[in-house]
C-alpha positions in Angstrom: 190.8 199.2 35.5 192.2 200.3 32.2 196.2 201.3 31.6 197.5 204.3 30.8 197.9 203.8 27.0 194.5 202.3 26.6 192.9 205.3 28.2 194.8 207.5 26.1 194.7 205.7 22.9 190.7 205.7 23.5 191.4 209.5 22.9 193.3 209.3 19.8 190.8 207.1 18.3 187.8 210.0 19.2 189.5 213.4 18.3 191.4 211.4 15.2 192.6 214.9 13.3 192.1 217.3 16.0 195.5 218.6 17.1 197.1 217.0 20.3 200.2 219.0 21.0 201.7 222.2 19.8 205.4 223.1 19.9 208.0 225.4 18.2 210.1 222.9 15.6 212.3 224.5 13.2 210.7 228.0 13.3 209.5 231.1 14.9 206.0 229.2 14.7 204.1 226.7 16.6 203.4 223.5 15.0 200.9 220.6 15.4 200.7 216.8 15.9 197.3 215.4 15.3 195.7 213.0 17.5 196.2 210.8 14.9 199.9 211.4 14.5 200.7 211.3 17.6 199.3 207.7 18.0 201.4 207.0 14.9 204.5 208.0 16.8 203.9 206.1 20.2 203.1 202.8 18.0 207.2 203.9 16.2 208.4 204.3 19.3 207.2 201.0 20.9 208.9 199.4 18.4 211.5 201.0 18.6 212.3 200.3 22.4 211.7 196.6 21.3 213.9 196.2 18.4 216.8 197.9 21.0 215.9 195.1 23.3 214.3 196.5 26.1 211.6 194.1 27.9 208.8 194.3 30.3 210.5 195.2 34.0 213.6 197.5 32.7 214.1 200.9 34.0 214.4 203.5 31.2 215.5 207.3 32.5 214.7 210.1 30.5 216.0 213.7 31.2 214.4 216.1 28.7 212.6 219.5 29.0 209.3 219.3 27.9 208.8 218.5 24.5 206.4 216.6 22.4 208.8 213.6 22.8 208.8 213.4 26.7 205.2 211.6 26.8 205.9 210.0 23.7 208.9 208.2 25.3 206.6 207.7 28.4 203.9 205.7 26.8 206.0 203.4 25.0 208.2 202.4 27.5 204.6 201.9 30.1 203.4 200.1 26.0 206.9 197.5 26.5 205.8 197.2 30.8 208.9 199.0 31.6 209.7 201.3 34.1 210.6 205.0 33.4 212.5 207.1 35.9 212.5 210.7 35.1 215.1 213.3 35.6 215.4 217.2 35.8 217.7 218.4 33.7 219.0 221.0 36.3 220.5 217.9 38.4 224.1 217.5 39.2 226.2 214.8 37.6 226.6 213.5 41.7 222.8 213.0 41.9 221.8 211.7 38.6 224.3 209.2 39.2 222.7 208.2 42.1 219.3 207.9 40.8 220.6 206.0 37.8 222.0 203.2 39.8 219.8 203.6 42.7 217.0 202.8 39.5 219.3 200.6 38.2 218.6 201.9 34.8 219.6 200.0 31.6 219.3 203.1 29.4 219.1 207.3 29.5 217.1 209.3 26.5 219.1 212.9 27.1 217.5 215.5 25.3 220.7 217.2 23.3 224.1 218.1 23.7 224.0 220.3 26.5 222.3 218.2 28.8 224.4 215.0 27.8 227.9 217.0 28.5 228.3 218.0 32.2 227.1 213.6 32.7 229.1 211.9 29.7 231.9 211.2 32.2 229.5 209.5 34.9 227.6 207.4 32.7 230.7 206.2 30.7 231.2 204.8 34.2 228.2 203.7 35.0 228.0 202.0 31.6 224.2 202.2 30.4 222.7 202.8 26.7 222.6 206.6 25.9 219.9 207.4 23.4 218.9 210.9 22.6 215.7 213.0 21.2 218.0 215.8 19.1 220.9 214.1 16.6 224.0 214.5 18.9 226.6 212.3 17.2 227.1 209.3 14.7 227.8 206.8 18.1 224.8 207.8 20.1 221.1 207.1 18.2 218.9 209.4 18.2 214.7 210.2 17.9 215.1 212.8 15.2 213.4 211.0 13.0 210.1 210.5 15.0 207.7 213.8 13.9 207.8 211.7 11.0 207.3 208.6 11.5 204.2 206.2 10.1 202.9 202.7 10.8 200.6 200.6 8.6 197.9 198.9 10.0 198.8 195.9 10.7 201.3 197.7 12.8 198.7 199.4 15.3 196.1 196.1 15.6 199.5 194.8 17.2 200.5 197.6 19.1 197.1 197.5 20.4 196.5 194.3 21.3 199.6 194.5 22.8 198.1 196.5 25.8 196.0 194.5 26.7 198.1 191.8 28.4 199.6 194.9 30.7 199.3 195.6 34.6 197.1 197.8 35.8 198.8 197.3 39.0 202.3 197.1 37.3 204.7 199.9 38.1 205.4 202.4 35.3 207.7 205.0 37.2 210.1 205.6 39.6 209.7 209.1 40.8 212.8 210.6 42.9 211.8 213.1 44.9 213.8 216.2 45.5 213.5 216.6 49.1 214.7 219.3 51.3 216.5 217.0 53.4 218.2 214.2 53.4 219.0 211.6 50.2 216.2 211.5 47.3 213.6 208.7 47.3 212.5 206.7 44.8 208.7 206.7 44.6 206.9 203.5 42.8 203.5 205.0 40.6 201.4 202.7 39.1 198.8 203.4 36.5 196.1 202.8 39.2 197.4 205.1 40.9 197.7 208.0 37.9 194.6 206.7 36.3 192.6 207.0 39.6 194.5 210.1 40.8 193.3 211.7 37.3 190.2 211.5 37.0 189.1 211.5 40.4 191.1 215.3 39.4 189.0 216.0 37.1 185.5 215.4 38.5 186.9 217.8 40.7 187.9 220.9 38.1 185.8 219.9 35.0 188.2 220.3 31.5 186.8 220.0 28.3 189.2 218.8 25.0 188.1 222.6 23.8 191.2 222.9 26.4 194.3 224.0 25.8 197.1 223.7 28.1 200.5 225.5 27.9 203.0 222.8 29.2 206.4 224.6 30.9 207.2 222.9 34.7 209.5 220.5 34.5 208.0 217.1 33.0 209.9 215.1 35.7 207.9 216.7 38.2 204.9 215.2 39.4 202.6 217.7 39.3 202.9 218.6 35.6 203.0 215.3 34.6 200.3 215.2 36.0 198.1 218.6 35.4 199.9 219.3 32.0 199.9 216.0 30.4 198.1 212.6 32.0 194.8 215.3 32.6 194.9 216.9 29.2 195.5 213.7 26.7 192.5 211.6 29.1 189.5 214.3 28.1 191.3 214.7 24.4 192.2 218.3 25.2 195.3 219.8 23.5 198.8 220.7 25.1 201.1 223.6 24.0 204.9 223.5 25.1 206.7 226.8 26.5 210.3 227.3 24.8 211.1 228.0 27.9 210.1 229.4 31.2 211.8 233.2 29.9 209.0 233.2 26.9 206.0 231.7 28.9 204.4 235.1 28.7 205.2 235.2 24.8 204.4 231.8 24.3 200.9 232.3 26.0 200.1 235.4 23.6 201.3 233.0 20.4 199.1 229.8 21.3 196.4 231.4 23.5 196.3 228.6 26.7 192.8 228.0 27.9 194.8 226.8 31.2 198.1 227.5 32.8 199.9 225.1 35.4 202.0 227.1 37.1 203.9 227.4 40.8 203.5 230.7 42.9 206.3 232.2 42.0 205.0 232.9 38.2 201.7 234.4 40.4 204.4 236.5 42.8 205.9 237.7 39.5 202.4 239.2 38.0 201.6 240.4 41.1 204.8 242.1 41.4 204.5 244.0 38.2 200.8 244.8 38.3 201.5 246.4 42.0 205.0 248.5 39.8 202.0 249.9 37.3 199.5 250.5 40.0 201.9 252.6 41.9 202.5 254.8 38.5 199.3 255.7 37.0 197.3 258.9 37.4 195.0 259.4 40.2 191.8 258.9 37.6 193.7 255.4 35.9 194.0 254.6 39.8 191.1 255.0 41.5 189.0 253.1 38.2 191.5 250.2 39.1 190.8 250.1 42.5 187.0 250.3 42.0 187.5 247.4 39.6 188.8 245.1 42.2 186.1 246.3 44.3 184.1 244.6 41.8 185.9 241.9 40.7 186.4 241.0 44.1 182.5 241.3 44.4 182.3 239.3 41.3 184.4 236.2 43.3 182.5 236.3 46.2 179.3 236.1 44.1 180.2 232.7 42.3 180.8 231.6 45.5 177.3 232.2 47.2 178.2 234.3 49.8 176.5 237.4 48.4 173.7 238.6 46.1 174.1 240.4 42.4 172.0 242.8 40.5 171.6 244.7 37.6 174.0 247.4 38.6 176.3 244.8 39.9 176.3 243.3 36.2 176.6 246.8 34.3 179.8 247.2 36.3 180.9 244.1 35.3 180.6 244.8 31.8 182.3 248.2 32.3 185.2 246.7 34.4 185.6 244.4 31.6 185.9 246.9 29.1 188.4 249.3 31.2 190.8 246.7 33.1 190.0 242.8 33.0 190.0 242.4 29.5 193.0 244.5 28.7 194.6 242.6 31.5 193.7 238.7 30.3 195.3 240.1 26.8 198.5 240.6 28.0 198.6 236.8 29.0 196.3 235.0 27.0 192.7 236.0 25.9 191.2 233.1 26.3 192.6 232.1 29.9 189.9 230.1 31.8 192.7 229.8 35.2 195.5 229.2 36.3 196.3 225.9 38.6 198.8 226.3 41.2 200.6 223.8 42.7 203.9 223.1 44.3 204.1 225.3 47.0 200.9 227.5 49.0 200.2 230.8 47.4 199.6 233.9 50.1 196.8 234.5 50.3 196.5 238.3 49.6 198.4 237.3 45.7 195.7 234.7 45.4 192.7 237.8 46.1 194.8 240.0 44.3 194.7 238.1 40.8 191.0 237.2 41.5 189.7 241.1 42.2 190.9 241.3 38.6 189.0 238.4 37.1 192.3 236.0 36.8 191.2 232.9 38.4 193.5 230.8 40.1 192.7 227.3 41.8 195.3 226.1 44.3 195.4 222.6 44.5 197.7 220.1 47.7 199.6 217.4 46.8 203.0 215.4 46.7 205.0 212.8 44.7 203.4 209.9 47.6 199.7 210.3 46.0 200.2 210.7 42.6 200.3 213.7 43.1 196.7 215.4 43.9 195.0 214.9 47.4 192.8 218.3 47.5 191.8 221.1 44.9 189.9 223.8 45.1 187.2 224.2 42.5 185.8 226.9 40.2 182.4 227.1 42.6 183.6 226.3 45.9 187.4 228.4 46.3 188.7 229.3 49.0 191.4 232.1 50.0 194.6 230.8 52.1 193.1 227.2 51.3 194.8 224.5 48.9 191.4 223.2 48.6 189.1 220.1 49.7 189.8 216.1 49.4 189.3 214.7 45.9 187.0 211.6 45.8 189.8 209.1 45.5 192.0 209.5 48.9 190.7 210.6 52.5 192.1 213.0 54.4 192.5 213.4 58.6 194.8 215.6 60.6 196.7 213.6 63.4 196.9 214.4 67.4 200.2 216.2 66.3 198.9 218.2 63.3 200.1 216.4 60.1 197.8 216.2 57.5 197.1 212.1 57.0 196.4 210.6 53.3 194.7 207.3 52.5 193.6 206.2 48.6 194.1 204.7 45.6 195.9 207.2 44.8 198.9 206.6 47.3 202.2 204.9 46.6 203.0 201.2 47.3 206.1 202.8 48.8 209.7 203.8 48.0 211.6 201.4 45.8 214.2 198.9 47.7 213.3 200.8 51.1 210.9 199.0 52.7 211.6 200.6 56.1 211.1 204.0 54.9 208.0 202.9 53.5 206.9 201.6 56.7 207.7 204.8 58.7 205.3 206.8 55.9 202.4 204.4 55.2 201.4 203.4 58.7 199.7 200.0 59.2 196.2 201.7 58.5 197.0 202.7 55.1 197.5 206.4 56.0 200.1 208.2 54.9 202.1 210.1 56.8 203.1 214.0 54.6 205.4 215.5 56.9 203.0 218.6 56.3 201.2 220.2 59.0 197.7 221.7 58.2 194.0 221.9 59.7 190.6 220.9 58.3 187.7 223.3 58.4 184.1 222.2 58.5 183.2 222.1 55.3 186.9 219.8 54.5 189.1 223.4 53.2 192.5 221.7 54.0 195.2 224.2 55.3 198.8 224.2 55.2 200.3 226.3 57.8 204.3 224.6 58.0 206.3 221.5 57.2 206.5 219.0 59.9 210.3 218.9 60.0 210.8 223.0 59.2 209.2 223.9 62.9 211.2 226.3 64.2 211.7 225.7 68.2 212.9 228.9 69.9 215.1 229.0 72.9 211.8 229.8 75.0 210.3 226.7 73.7 208.0 228.6 71.4 207.1 226.5 68.1 206.7 228.7 64.6 206.5 227.7 61.0 208.7 229.6 59.1 206.3 229.0 56.2 203.7 231.7 56.8 206.2 234.6 57.7 208.5 233.3 54.3 205.3 233.9 52.2 204.0 237.1 53.9 207.8 238.5 53.4 207.9 237.5 49.4 204.8 239.8 48.9 207.0 242.4 49.3 208.6 243.5 45.4 212.4 244.3 47.4 212.4 240.5 48.5 212.9 238.0 45.5 214.2 234.7 48.0 213.9 234.6 52.1 215.1 231.7 54.7 213.4 232.4 57.7 215.9 230.7 60.8 216.1 230.5 64.2 216.3 227.1 65.9 216.9 227.1 69.3 217.8 230.8 69.5 215.9 233.9 71.5 214.7 234.9 68.5 213.5 234.5 64.5 216.1 235.9 61.9 215.9 235.7 58.4 218.3 235.4 55.4 217.0 237.8 52.5 217.8 238.1 48.9 216.7 241.2 47.0 215.0 241.7 44.1 217.5 242.6 41.3 215.0 244.0 38.9 213.5 246.4 41.9 216.8 247.4 43.0 217.9 248.9 39.3 214.5 250.5 38.8 215.2 252.1 42.4 218.6 253.3 41.2 217.8 254.4 37.7 214.8 256.7 39.7 217.3 257.9 42.2 219.3 258.8 39.1 222.2 256.6 40.5 224.4 254.2 38.8 222.9 250.9 39.5 224.7 248.4 42.0 225.1 244.7 41.5 223.6 242.8 44.3 227.1 242.3 46.4 227.5 246.1 46.6 223.6 247.2 46.6 223.9 244.3 50.3 226.3 247.3 52.3 224.1 250.1 51.0 222.1 251.6 54.2 219.6 253.3 52.1 218.8 249.4 50.8 218.1 248.3 54.1 216.8 250.6 56.0 214.1 250.0 53.2 213.8 246.6 53.5 213.7 246.9 57.2 210.7 248.7 56.9 209.9 245.8 54.5 209.9 243.7 57.1 208.9 245.4 59.7 205.5 245.9 58.2 204.6 242.8 56.7 204.9 241.2 60.2 202.8 243.0 61.5 199.9 240.5 61.3 202.1 237.7 63.2 202.4 237.1 66.9 205.3 239.5 68.4 207.2 235.9 69.2 206.9 234.7 65.4 208.0 237.8 64.1 211.5 238.4 62.5 213.7 241.1 64.5 216.8 240.8 62.5 217.8 239.6 58.7 221.4 239.5 57.1 221.0 240.6 52.7 222.8 238.0 51.0 224.7 239.1 48.4 224.0 236.4 46.0 220.4 234.2 45.3 220.0 230.6 46.1 220.9 228.3 43.6 220.1 224.8 42.5 223.9 225.1 41.1 224.9 225.4 44.6 222.8 222.7 46.1 220.8 225.3 47.6 218.0 224.7 46.3 215.9 221.4 45.2 215.4 221.2 40.9 211.4 222.6 42.4 212.8 225.5 43.6 212.5 224.7 47.3 214.9 225.9 49.7 217.4 223.1 51.3 217.2 224.6 54.5 220.1 222.5 56.6 222.5 223.7 53.5 222.0 227.2 53.6 222.3 227.0 57.2 225.3 225.2 57.0 226.9 227.6 54.2 225.7 230.5 56.3 226.4 229.3 59.6 229.0 232.5 60.4 226.8 235.2 59.5 224.2 233.6 61.2 226.2 232.9 64.5 226.9 237.2 63.8 223.2 238.0 63.5 222.5 236.5 66.9 225.8 237.3 68.5 225.6 240.9 68.1 
């Protein structure tokens, strides 16, 4: 078993002068760093850590947005046998302090002044060494020199020789899970966990040196680190870093990626925008678009071996490609092969719609504790509503309680300094208890049905998973965020945050002043519209599952108010506590 730096160095030596990463540095255009240059930079960063006195077993924290220095620091930390502690840029000072203290981090690399300032007092209190990626001030060592660094042959040879001393079973990262309940947990990851998971995923969903990834999801999250960093570099593919989440589509047009890792929310936005365009099309254009969707659906079913194809179908493919599919693709990236969606289940309606217009969406499933990928759909085996089949490094079974259990070499050895929690999560037979509820069909496709801890038990004894209800409600262009509640109550209700974009369009169309969110929620016309939206989307569900009442909230859920995790999952206990009075009023009325 090799280590992560050894695997990546094989590609550095193979790819050499080919671009490895793209980033905007000091100008408006993307610039590239070749694999050979990346190798030099990793060697120099490793030397820098050694000169600063860091050694095997040290914990080194990193708080930065996505940029080429992120993997360089990670690989340099691994190369000296140290342990990376990735921190989300959105963490509160208190949460960051808890993680730094718990992990016993010796140092923190912070991206820039904006990220440092909220934490500076806390860092002084902890007394850990501080480094910056961008230049902040003279008393903080920075890495501004890193991109232009060079090495001689002797330094490179010495570095490569040192890699043979690394232990594939050594811990390389402590990944703190954001968690929607309780305190964050430090998940231990080894070289073996990552390499096993990565190559198993690549066997399921092939990627090639010709692929180019657009990276915008936080690298501090296990999904992006695996799918947007390790997997690409393990096969010699390219990575382009988006400037921000707000510029993803613009950056995609510039850099023309073949693969974009995403979360359902971005795909929901694409769906909502396209639905808006369809609603204002002429009758002729709408008819053509609907016909293209029907043909696109048939083409997708053909790729799954479900239907046959004839000459007429191939003619329609070419026709609708020119009229519809090609134009939609051009609005994102003409070279796009697929979106890989993770982090949360995608509503089947949205997945089906996107596939019908030739936007390939591959859903996967995993957790931080499983390195993270457990299952993947494949282009030729892609089931709507499913998160795919288990990849070959792990096995999956469903417990008697309906919980998804996983066992394999990708599963963590446990939680840092928490043997009791480790024993609770991983049983004596090595099965990791995911906490997710799901089913396996006859072809081993996994379907997520909810979260064990989130199950609502009504006063009538009915068990209801809120996730499918929330997914259905969020297909409405009017609903930006939603949380379903009702534990111990006689019916299910919802807390709804309106889409400010849809509100603005509505008021403009009505020729009325655009009301701010806190005023719009009091508008009887808006309430009536949302009631109809909720009723329509609850129709497929059993009567006891349906949302009977709802509240329109005057402000969105946010990370700053501790209502969302850094991966934008709702902290249910926090939200229910904050809005307890409104919820009680809804049930008493």
